[in-house]
N, C-alpha and C positions, 0 to 999 in steps of 0.2 A: 545419492544424496540430493535432497531438495533444498533450494535456497529461495529467499523471498525478498522483495523490495516494496517500498511504499511509494505510491504514485497517485496522481490525480488523472482521471479519465475524462476527456472532454471531446465528445463526438468520436472521431476516429483516432484521436491523438492520446498518447500516454505521456504525461509530464512527470518526471521523477520529482520527489520532494526535495526541497532545498537542503543541501548538505546530506543527500540521501546515502544510505549504506546498503550493503547486501547483508541480510540476516540469515543465520543458520537455523533458527527456530521460528516457528510460526508465532509463538507467544511473544517473543521479542519484537517481531514486526508488528504484531497487533498493539503492543504497548506504545510503540513509536507512532503508529497510526492514530491511536486514541489521543495522544498528546497533541498531535498536529491538528486534529479535528475539533479540539476544544474551542467553543465559541464561533465555529464556522457555520454558515447556512447550509442546509441540506443539499443544495444544488451543486456545491463545489466541495464535496467531501473527498478525502484521501481514501484509498483502498489498498489492500495488500495483494500483490501479484506474485504468483508462483512461477519459478524460472523455467519450467519445461517448455511452455509456449506463451508465457506471460499472461496467463488467464487469471481472473479474479478468484481468490480462494473463498471457500465457504467458511464463515466464522460462526460456529454454533455456540 
């Protein structure tokens, strides 16, 4: 089973989103990420991370 979280990546650091949760579905994590990214500049965007080794997921 894969799980996902929403975080901001800054250099070598991964900072979880405020009030972050663990999501069972990629779609729910993407929806939360999109809500957090509304009105943010592109340099500090939130991303969805996959729990196997916390790598960024591909969102097609």
